[in-house]
ROSE-4610 file (N, C-alpha, C; in Angstrom, 1 decimal, always signed):
// ROSE-4610
residu = [X/X/X/X/X/X/X/X/X/X/X/X/X/X/X/X/X/X/X/X/X/X/X/X/X/X/X/X/X/X/X/X/X/X/X/X/X/X/X/X/X/X/X/X/X/X/X/X/X/X/X/X/X/X/X/X/X/X/X/X/X/X/X/X/X/X/X/X/X/X/X/X/X/X/X/X/X/X/X/X/X/X/X/X/X/X/X/X/X/X/X/X/X/X/X/X/X/X/X/X/X/X/X/X/X/X/X/X/X/X/X/X/X/X/X/X/X/X/X/X/X/X/X/X/X/X/X/X/X/X/X/X/X/X/X/X/X/X/X/X/X/X/X/X/X/X/X/X/X/X/X/X/X/X/X/X/X/X/X/X/X/X/X/X/X/X/X/X/X/X/X/X/X/X/X/X/X/X/X/X/X/X/X/X/X/X/X/X/X/X/X/X/X/X/X/X/X/X/X/X/X/X/X/X/X/X/X/X/X/X/X/X/X/X/X/X/X/X/X/X/X/X/X/X/X/X/X/X/X/X/X/X/X/X/X/X/X/X/X/X/X/X/X/X/X/X/X/X/X/X/X/X/X/X/X/X/X/X/X/X/X/X/X/X/X/X/X/X/X/X/X/X/X/X/X/X/X/X/X/X/X/X/X/X/X/X/X/X/X/X/X/X/X/X/X/X/X/X/X/X/X/X/X/X/X/X/X/X/X/X/X/X/X/X/X/X/X/X/X/X/X/X/X/X/X/X/X/X/X/X/X/X/X/X/X/X/X/X/X/X/X/X/X/X/X/X/X/X/X/X/X/X/X/X/X/X/X/X/X/X/X/X/X/X/X/X/X/X/X/X/X/X/X/X/X/X/X/X/X/X/X/X/X/X]
num = [1/1/1/2/2/2/3/3/3/4/4/4/5/5/5/6/6/6/7/7/7/8/8/8/9/9/9/10/10/10/11/11/11/12/12/12/13/13/13/14/14/14/15/15/15/16/16/16/17/17/17/18/18/18/19/19/19/20/20/20/21/21/21/22/22/22/23/23/23/24/24/24/25/25/25/26/26/26/27/27/27/28/28/28/29/29/29/30/30/30/31/31/31/32/32/32/33/33/33/34/34/34/35/35/35/36/36/36/37/37/37/38/38/38/39/39/39/40/40/40/41/41/41/42/42/42/43/43/43/44/44/44/45/45/45/46/46/46/47/47/47/48/48/48/49/49/49/50/50/50/51/51/51/52/52/52/53/53/53/54/54/54/55/55/55/56/56/56/57/57/57/58/58/58/59/59/59/60/60/60/61/61/61/62/62/62/63/63/63/64/64/64/65/65/65/66/66/66/67/67/67/68/68/68/69/69/69/70/70/70/71/71/71/72/72/72/73/73/73/74/74/74/75/75/75/76/76/76/77/77/77/78/78/78/79/79/79/80/80/80/81/81/81/82/82/82/83/83/83/84/84/84/85/85/85/86/86/86/87/87/87/88/88/88/89/89/89/90/90/90/91/91/91/92/92/92/93/93/93/94/94/94/95/95/95/96/96/96/97/97/97/98/98/98/99/99/99/100/100/100/101/101/101/102/102/102/103/103/103/104/104/104/105/105/105/106/106/106/107/107/107/108/108/108/109/109/109/110/110/110/111/111/111/112/112/112/113/113/113/114/114/114/115/115/115/116/116/116/117/117/117/118/118/118/119/119/119/120/120/120/121/121/121/122/122/122/123/123/123/124/124/124/125/125/125/126/126/126/127/127/127/128/128/128]
x = [+1.6/+0.9/+1.0/+1.3/+1.8/+2.9/+3.4/+5.2/+4.3/+3.4/+3.2/+1.9/+1.2/+0.8/+1.6/+2.2/+3.5/+3.6/+4.4/+4.7/+4.4/+3.1/+2.2/+1.6/+1.9/+1.4/+2.7/+3.5/+4.5/+4.9/+4.8/+4.7/+3.4/+2.8/+1.1/+1.6/+2.2/+2.7/+3.4/+4.3/+6.2/+5.4/+4.2/+3.8/+3.5/+1.9/+1.4/+2.1/+3.7/+4.0/+4.9/+5.3/+6.0/+5.3/+3.5/+2.5/+2.1/+2.2/+2.3/+2.0/+1.6/+1.7/+2.8/+3.2/+4.1/+3.8/+3.3/+3.5/+4.5/+5.7/+6.3/+6.1/+6.2/+5.4/+7.2/+6.6/+7.7/+8.4/+7.5/+8.1/+7.2/+7.8/+7.2/+6.6/+7.7/+6.9/+6.7/+5.7/+5.0/+5.8/+6.1/+6.8/+6.2/+5.3/+4.7/+5.9/+6.5/+7.2/+6.4/+7.1/+6.0/+5.1/+3.8/+2.7/+1.5/+1.0/+0.3/-1.0/-1.5/-3.0/-4.0/-4.5/-5.9/-5.1/-4.0/-4.1/-4.2/-3.8/-4.7/-3.9/-4.1/-3.6/-3.7/-3.7/-4.6/-2.7/-2.8/-1.0/-1.5/-0.5/-0.5/+0.9/+0.7/+1.2/+1.3/+2.3/+2.1/+2.5/+2.3/+2.6/+2.8/+3.6/+3.5/+3.4/+2.3/+2.2/+3.6/+4.8/+6.1/+5.4/+4.6/+4.7/+3.5/+2.9/+2.7/+1.2/+0.6/-0.9/-1.5/-2.8/-3.9/-3.4/-3.2/-2.7/-4.2/-4.7/-5.6/-6.1/-5.7/-5.9/-7.0/-7.3/-8.4/-9.0/-7.7/-7.8/-6.6/-6.9/-6.1/-6.3/-5.4/-6.3/-5.2/-5.8/-4.6/-4.8/-3.3/-3.2/-4.3/-5.1/-5.6/-7.1/-7.7/-9.1/-8.7/-7.6/-7.3/-6.1/-6.2/-6.0/-6.3/-7.3/-8.0/-7.5/-7.3/-6.9/-8.0/-7.6/-8.6/-7.6/-8.5/-7.7/-8.4/-7.4/-8.0/-8.7/-10.5/-11.1/-11.0/-10.1/-10.0/-8.8/-8.6/-7.4/-6.7/-5.4/-4.0/-3.5/-3.5/-3.4/-1.0/-1.1/+0.7/+1.5/+2.2/+3.1/+2.3/+1.2/+0.2/+0.8/-0.1/+0.4/-0.6/-0.9/-2.1/-1.6/-2.9/-2.0/-3.3/-2.9/-3.5/-3.3/-4.7/-4.6/-4.9/-4.5/-4.5/-4.5/-5.9/-6.2/-6.1/-4.8/-4.9/-5.4/-5.9/-6.2/-5.8/-5.3/-4.7/-4.7/-6.2/-6.6/-6.0/-5.1/-4.5/-3.0/-2.6/-1.6/-0.5/+0.3/+2.0/+2.3/+3.3/+4.0/+2.9/+3.3/+2.6/+3.7/+3.2/+3.7/+2.2/+2.0/+1.3/+1.1/+1.2/+0.9/-0.3/+0.4/-1.0/-0.8/-1.7/-1.3/-2.2/-1.7/-2.0/-1.6/-3.3/-3.4/-3.9/-3.1/-3.2/-3.0/-3.5/-2.7/-1.4/-0.7/+1.1/+1.9/+3.1/+4.1/+4.3/+4.1/+4.1/+2.4/+1.9/+0.7/+0.6/+0.8/+0.8/+2.3/+1.7/+2.6/+2.8/+3.4/+3.1/+3.8/+3.5/+3.4/+3.7/+4.3/+4.6/+4.1/+3.5/+3.8/+3.8/+4.6/+5.6/+5.1/+5.2/+5.7/+5.5/+4.7/+4.7/+3.6/+2.2/+1.1/+1.7/+1.7/+2.0/+1.0/+0.8/-0.5/+0.2/-1.0/-0.7/-0.1/+0.6/+1.7/+2.6/+3.5/+4.5/+4.7/+3.7/+4.3/+4.1/+3.8/+3.8/+5.3/+5.6/+7.4/+8.4/+7.8/+8.9/+8.9]
y = [-4.6/-4.2/-3.0/-2.1/-0.7/-0.7/-1.7/-1.5/-2.0/-3.3/-3.9/-2.9/-2.4/-1.5/+0.2/+0.3/+1.4/+0.1/+0.0/-0.9/-1.2/-1.7/-1.9/-0.5/+0.5/+1.8/+2.6/+2.0/+2.5/+1.9/+0.4/-0.1/+0.3/+0.2/+1.0/+1.9/+2.8/+4.3/+3.8/+3.4/+2.6/+2.3/+0.9/+0.4/+1.7/+2.2/+3.3/+4.8/+4.9/+5.8/+5.1/+4.0/+3.1/+3.2/+3.0/+2.9/+4.5/+4.5/+5.4/+5.4/+6.4/+6.7/+7.9/+8.0/+8.6/+8.7/+9.9/+10.7/+10.9/+10.6/+11.1/+11.3/+12.3/+13.1/+12.4/+12.0/+11.7/+13.2/+14.7/+16.2/+17.1/+17.4/+18.7/+20.2/+20.0/+21.4/+20.8/+21.6/+21.2/+22.4/+22.3/+23.8/+22.9/+23.9/+24.4/+24.6/+25.6/+26.1/+27.1/+27.2/+28.4/+27.8/+28.2/+28.5/+28.9/+28.5/+29.5/+29.8/+31.0/+31.5/+30.6/+29.9/+29.2/+27.4/+27.1/+25.5/+24.8/+23.6/+22.6/+22.9/+23.2/+23.7/+22.2/+21.8/+20.1/+19.5/+19.5/+18.9/+17.8/+17.0/+15.8/+15.9/+15.9/+15.7/+13.7/+13.1/+11.8/+11.4/+10.6/+10.6/+8.8/+7.8/+6.9/+7.0/+6.2/+5.8/+5.3/+5.9/+4.4/+4.5/+4.5/+4.1/+2.9/+2.2/+1.3/+1.3/+2.4/+2.4/+3.6/+3.5/+3.7/+5.6/+5.7/+7.5/+8.2/+8.5/+9.6/+11.0/+11.5/+13.0/+13.6/+14.4/+15.3/+15.9/+16.8/+18.4/+18.6/+19.4/+20.0/+21.4/+22.4/+23.9/+24.2/+25.2/+26.1/+27.5/+28.7/+29.7/+30.6/+30.5/+31.5/+30.5/+31.3/+30.3/+30.1/+30.8/+30.4/+29.2/+28.2/+27.1/+25.8/+25.2/+23.8/+21.9/+22.2/+21.2/+19.8/+19.0/+17.2/+16.5/+16.1/+15.2/+13.9/+13.0/+10.9/+11.2/+10.1/+9.9/+8.9/+8.4/+6.9/+7.3/+5.9/+5.7/+5.3/+5.6/+5.1/+4.4/+2.8/+1.8/+1.9/+1.3/+1.2/+0.6/+1.3/+0.9/+1.4/+1.6/+2.1/+3.4/+3.8/+5.3/+5.4/+7.5/+8.2/+9.5/+9.9/+11.6/+12.8/+14.0/+15.1/+15.5/+16.2/+16.8/+18.4/+19.4/+20.6/+21.2/+21.9/+23.1/+24.2/+24.9/+26.2/+26.9/+28.2/+29.2/+29.3/+28.5/+29.6/+30.4/+31.0/+32.5/+33.3/+33.3/+34.7/+34.6/+35.3/+35.9/+36.3/+36.0/+36.0/+34.9/+35.1/+34.4/+33.2/+32.2/+31.6/+31.1/+31.1/+30.5/+30.6/+29.5/+29.1/+28.2/+27.8/+26.7/+26.1/+24.5/+23.7/+23.4/+23.7/+22.6/+21.1/+20.4/+19.5/+18.9/+18.3/+17.9/+16.6/+15.8/+13.6/+13.9/+12.4/+11.6/+11.3/+11.4/+11.4/+11.5/+11.1/+11.6/+13.2/+13.6/+15.0/+15.1/+16.1/+16.0/+16.9/+18.0/+19.5/+19.6/+19.5/+19.3/+20.5/+21.2/+22.8/+22.2/+22.2/+21.8/+23.2/+23.1/+24.3/+24.1/+24.7/+25.1/+26.3/+26.3/+27.0/+27.3/+28.4/+28.6/+29.6/+30.1/+31.6/+31.1/+31.9/+32.4/+33.2/+32.6/+33.3/+34.1/+35.4/+35.6/+35.0/+35.6/+34.8/+35.2/+36.2/+37.3/+36.5/+36.5/+35.9/+34.3/+33.9/+32.7/+32.5/+33.4/+33.2/+34.2/+34.7/+35.3/+34.5/+33.7/+32.2/+31.1]
z = [+52.7/+51.5/+50.9/+52.0/+51.4/+49.8/+50.8/+49.4/+48.1/+48.2/+47.4/+46.3/+47.1/+46.4/+46.3/+46.1/+45.5/+44.6/+45.0/+43.5/+42.1/+42.7/+41.5/+41.2/+41.4/+40.9/+39.9/+40.5/+39.7/+38.3/+38.8/+37.2/+36.4/+36.9/+35.8/+35.3/+36.0/+35.7/+34.7/+35.1/+34.0/+33.0/+32.9/+31.6/+31.0/+31.4/+30.6/+30.1/+30.4/+30.1/+29.0/+28.3/+27.6/+26.2/+26.5/+25.4/+25.0/+24.0/+23.3/+22.0/+21.1/+20.1/+19.3/+18.5/+17.8/+16.4/+15.9/+14.7/+13.8/+12.8/+12.4/+10.6/+10.3/+9.3/+8.2/+6.6/+5.9/+5.6/+5.3/+5.2/+6.3/+6.8/+8.1/+7.2/+5.3/+4.9/+3.2/+3.0/+1.6/+1.2/+0.0/-1.3/-2.3/-2.6/-3.5/-5.0/-4.5/-5.8/-6.3/-7.3/-8.0/-9.0/-8.7/-9.4/-10.3/-11.1/-11.2/-11.0/-10.7/-10.2/-10.8/-10.0/-10.2/-10.2/-9.7/-10.3/-9.1/-9.4/-8.1/-6.9/-5.8/-4.8/-3.6/-4.1/-2.8/-2.7/-1.7/-1.6/+0.1/+0.3/+1.3/+2.1/+3.5/+4.1/+4.8/+4.4/+4.6/+6.4/+6.9/+8.0/+8.3/+9.6/+10.3/+12.0/+12.0/+14.0/+14.1/+14.3/+14.8/+16.4/+17.0/+18.4/+18.4/+19.5/+19.2/+20.5/+20.3/+20.5/+19.7/+19.2/+17.9/+18.7/+16.7/+17.0/+16.2/+17.3/+17.4/+16.8/+15.6/+15.6/+15.7/+16.8/+16.7/+16.5/+15.5/+15.0/+14.4/+13.3/+12.4/+11.7/+12.6/+12.3/+11.4/+10.5/+9.9/+10.3/+10.0/+10.5/+9.2/+8.7/+8.2/+7.3/+7.1/+6.4/+4.6/+4.3/+2.7/+2.7/+3.9/+3.9/+4.7/+3.8/+4.2/+4.9/+6.1/+5.9/+6.3/+6.5/+6.1/+7.0/+8.2/+8.5/+8.8/+9.4/+8.7/+9.8/+9.3/+10.5/+11.1/+10.9/+11.9/+12.5/+13.5/+14.4/+13.7/+13.4/+12.6/+14.1/+13.3/+14.0/+13.9/+14.8/+15.3/+14.0/+13.1/+12.2/+10.8/+11.1/+9.5/+9.6/+7.9/+7.5/+7.2/+6.8/+7.0/+6.0/+6.4/+5.2/+5.9/+5.3/+6.6/+5.0/+4.1/+3.1/+3.1/+2.0/+2.6/+1.0/+1.5/-0.1/+0.0/-0.5/-0.5/-1.3/-1.6/-2.6/-3.3/-4.3/-5.2/-6.2/-6.3/-6.6/-6.3/-4.8/-4.2/-4.9/-5.2/-6.3/-5.0/-4.9/-3.8/-3.1/-1.9/-0.9/-0.7/-0.7/+0.9/+1.6/+2.9/+4.7/+5.3/+5.4/+6.7/+7.3/+8.3/+9.3/+9.6/+9.4/+9.8/+11.7/+12.2/+13.4/+13.6/+13.6/+14.4/+15.9/+16.3/+17.3/+17.9/+18.2/+18.3/+19.8/+19.8/+21.2/+21.0/+19.9/+20.1/+21.2/+21.4/+22.1/+22.1/+21.0/+21.0/+20.2/+21.5/+21.2/+19.9/+19.6/+19.5/+18.1/+16.8/+15.9/+14.5/+14.2/+13.1/+12.5/+11.6/+9.7/+8.6/+7.8/+7.1/+6.1/+5.9/+3.3/+2.8/+1.8/+1.1/+0.0/-0.8/-2.3/-2.6/-4.0/-4.1/-5.5/-5.6/-6.4/-7.5/-8.9/-10.2/-10.4/-11.2/-11.8/-13.1/-14.4/-15.4/-16.5/-16.0/-16.6/-16.2/-15.0/-14.5/-15.3/-14.7/-15.9/-17.5/-17.9/-19.4/-19.6/-18.7/-18.7/-18.6/-17.8/-17.0/-18.1]
């Protein structure tokens, strides 16, 4: 009887380890390039749940208050796509180097995404 219980427990753990959400991003970096001060700062990280369980994104945080991420509200079914919107405050002139951290129930539960680029003041844009 003990062997049967042990085999059942091992089989259950093995099955549970295989049933997993997996998040695969189209790109892990968004490059704004050079944009003018006050431009539209909204960009999107697109992803697919390549696992076999629903993907739940529990939180998305940015490395500073100048970047505001927005996570999906509902779980993402296996094989389906979703997006994380990111809005950067383009009133700040200078280089962009920020991290957006995604927390989920995926096989890799914490994922760091990057945004980069440069916000140019009005004069720099006119000269180019």
